[in-house]
N, C-alpha and C positions, 0 to 999 in steps of 0.2 A: 722502692720497697713499700712506701706508703700507699701508692696506687695499687700495688698488688694486694695489700691488706684490705683496701676499700672495695676492690673487686670481689674479694672473698666474702666480705660482709654483705655485699649486695646479693650474692648468691644465697647466703644463709637466710636473708630476710624472707623471701618467698617460701623457703623450706620450713622456716619457723611457723609461718602462717598455715602452711599445709599440715604441720604436725598438730597445731591447735585444733584444726578441723577434724583430723583423724582421732585425736585423743577425746574430743568432745563427742564425736559421732559414734565412736566405738562402743561406749557404755550405753548409748541410747538404743543401739540395735540389739543389745542383749535381751533375751526374753526374761520376763519376771518383773514384778513391781518392787522397787527398792524399799518402799515404806512397809509393805506387807512382809517382806523378808526380814526387815529390821524388827518388826513386831513378833515374828516367830509364831510359836504355837498359841500365844495368848490371843492373837487375832485383834481386829479393830472394828469398831462400829463405823458405818459409812461416814458419820459426822466427824469422828476423830481422824479417819483416813483423809478426808478432804482438808481438815485443819492442818495435818502434818504435810500434806502435799503443798499447801500454800506456804507453810512455814519454811520449807526447803526450796521453794520456788519451782517445783516440778510441774505446777499447773500453768505456768506461763508458756507463751509460744517459744519454740526451740530457738528462733533467732535471737530472742531477748536473753534466753539463758546463755547462749553462746557469747553474746556481747558482754554480758556480766562476767562470764568466765575469763574472757581475754582481758577485760579491764582489771580484774583482781590479780591476774598474773603480773601486769605491769606495776601493781602496787605491792608485789611480793607476798600476796595472799593466795594460797592454793585451797583455802577452805578448811573445814574440819571433817573428820571421819564421822559417818552416820552411826557407826557402831561404838567406837571408843570415845567419841566427842572431842578427841584431841586434835590439835592442828596437824594438817598433813605434813607440813615442813618439819615439825618437831618429831613425828614418827619416822620420817625419812632420815633425818640426821641421826636418830638413835640406831637405826638398823643399817645404815649405809656402811659403817666401818666393817661389819661382818662380810658384806659383799666385796668390799675393797680388799680385805685380807685374803679372801678366797681368790679373787682375781689376780692379786700380786703373786701368790703361790703358783697359780696356773700359768701365769705369764713367765715366771722363772723356769718352770718345767718346759714349757713350750719353746722358749728361746734357747735354752741350753741344749735340749735334745734335738729340737728341730734344726737349728743352725749346724750343730755337729753332724747330724745325718746328711744334711745337704752338702756340706763341705767334703765329707768323706766320699759321698756318692759321686760328686764331680771329680774328685781326685782319682777315683777308681772307676771311671766311666766305662760302662759295658760289662763290668765284672758282676759276679753273683751278688756281691754286697750292694752294688748300685741297683740291680733289679729287685732284690728283696726289700730294700729300704724304700724305694719308690712305690713298690706294690703296697707296702704297709701304710705309706703316706696316703695313697689313694683310698685304701680301705678305711683308714681313720677319718678321712674327709667325708666318706659316703655313709659312715655308720650312724644310725639314729642314736641320738644322745640318750633317750629314755631307755632303749634296749641295752645299750652299752653300760649304763649305770647299774641297771638291774643285774646284768651278767656279773659285774665286778662284786656287787653286794653278795650274790649267791655264792660265788667262789671264795672270795677273801674273808667275808664276814660269816656267811653261813657254813661253808665247808671247812675252811682252815681256822676261822676264829681269830684272825690276825688284826682285824680292824673293826671299829664300831660301825653299826648300821646307819646311825643318824645323830644329829645334834652337833654341838661345838665342843663339849667337854663332859666328862662323867658327872653325874648328879652329886657324887660324894665330895666334890670340890665347890667351895663358894668363897668369893672374894669381891671386893668393890670393882665396879666397871670404871677403871681409871681412864683408859685410852680408847676403849671400844675394840681394841685388837686383842683377841684371846691369847695369842702366843706371848705378847708383851705383858698383859695383865697377869697371866699365870706365872711368869717369871718373877714379876714384882711381888706377887703374893707370898713367895717363899715357901709355898706348900710343896712338899716332896711328892713328885709324881704328877703334879698338875700340868706342867709343861708337856710332859710325855703324852698325857691324855689328850691335851689340845692338839698336839701334832698328829697323833693317831687319827683323830676325827677329821683332820684336814686332808689326809692322804688320798682317799678315794675320790671325794668331790673335786679335788685339784686335778687329779689325773683325767677325770671325765671332762672337766671344763677345758683342760689344756689340749685335748685330743685334736680338735679341728684346727686351732691355731698352729699346733705343732706340725700338722700335715701341710698346711699352707706354707709355713716357714721353710720346711724341708724342701719342698718343690721350688719355692722362690729362690732359696739359697743355691740350690743345685743349678738352676737356670742362670743366675747372675754369675756364679763361679765359672761355668762353662764358657760364658761369653768373654770373661776376663782372661781365662786361661788360653784363649785363642789369640790374644793380642801380641803384637810384635815385641813389646818390652818384656813379656813373660818368656817368650822364646829366647830373647837375648839373655835373660837371666839364667835360663837353663844352659845356653851355649857357653856361658862363663863358668859353668861347673857348679853352680849352687845346687844344694840338695833339694829333694822334693818338699821336705817340710818347710824349708826357708822360702822356696818359691811360692808355695801355696799360702803359708802363713804371713809372710812379710810383704809380698808383692800382690798376689791375686786377691786374697781375702780383704785386705785393706781397701782396695779399689772396688770391690763388690759390695761394700757396706751400705752405700746409699740406698739402693732398692731394698736391701734387707731391713734397714732401719725404718724405712717408710712402711713396709709391710708390717713390721712389728708394731709401729704406732697405730696403724689402722686396726690391728687385731684387738687393741684395748677396748674399743667400742664394742666389738663382737663379744668380748669376754663379759661385759656388763649385761648385754642382752641375752647371751647364752646362759648366764647365771640363773635366769628364771626357771628353766627346766631342771638344771642341776640342783638348785636349792630345794625344788619341790621333791625331787627323788630322795635326797638325803635329809629332808626336814631341816635344812640349814636356815637359821633365823635371820635372813638378810632381806633385801628389798624384793628379790625375785619371788620368794615364798609369800612375802607380804602382798605382792600384787596379785598372785594367783588366788590367795584366800579372799582378797577384796573383790575380785571378779566373781567368785562364788557367792559372796554376800551382797552383790550389786552395790557396793559402797562407791557410788559415783565419784565423790571428791577425791578419794584415795587413788582410784584407778586413773582418773584424769591427771591429778597432780603427779603421781608416780611416773606416768608416761612422759609428762612434760619434763620432769627432772632428768630422767634417763636420756631423753632426746637432747636436752641442753648439754649434758655432760659429754655425750658422744660427739655432738657438733663442736664443742669446745676442744676436745681432744683432736679431732680431725683438723680443726683450724690451726692448732699449735703444730701439728705434724706438717701441714702445708707450709707454714711459715719457716719451720726449721729446714725443710727440704729446699725452700727457695733461698735460704741463707747459705746452705751448703752448696747448692748448684744454681748459680745466678741465671743460667739459661732458662730455668723454669719461669722466673718472673719476667724475663725479657721476652718470652714466647708470646705473652699477651700484650706486648707493646709498651711495657714498663721501661723507662729509661732513667 
């Protein structure tokens, strides 16, 4: 198992280096001068512009800026925002709970609905339910997030008036930010209606963010279930007279769980990256909207630091999933020569 872990870490190392290059290079190819954008309509004299460029290190060769960027990462310093002057890590840790709350709700919707659809579609293979559910899964996977989000806002918020358009909670509620999770904080506040308001604000962004993982899980679950339902022990269970629910629930589903759990774990990374678009559509105050706003303002340290933090979280989640998968199925770690 130790050798398996070391192999995974060796694979992560070049990936990490590649991410630092992409994160650093991405903001440099964006058009616009960050110092002039920071000055806004006030403008700057050429002398003051040169002074600020030197102060932030933007006048130095790119390779020196890159090496400084990597050196600071290993010191746990992602720099400070050019706009707010606050450390990037501090802003990230403040906003990250909002993204996590949204991702957890989306993951719950995706796992419950996606896995249920997949199991039922496999159990009713070839039926109208199977065809409709898989067609919906394909549609959900192919649907542009931006278009899907706007469609839901127009129908549920604009036409029916059932859900708010944006934000995390109504402005009429105010309470201390104890945990960063609005659902929990609204409950702790004891204000009547605060929890309901927070929940209503979560519904549409959670559905939009859950759409693609839900489609992936539905198709993966159906595929895994069909493979298991064709095994000899399942046919034996049926021959013994066990009912369809017991055969599917007790025998087939349990053995199809490994690929389903793996897919579920891999979707967590996708939820964090997918939150960028979803948060922008719904003005959700998480790291996704923070990143988009920072790109518009050419806030180099925030964009670089945000990309690095998201990449590190996604890589960590994938590593944990790989380790859990190897623990559940020893053939995975033996496949690479581990003994």
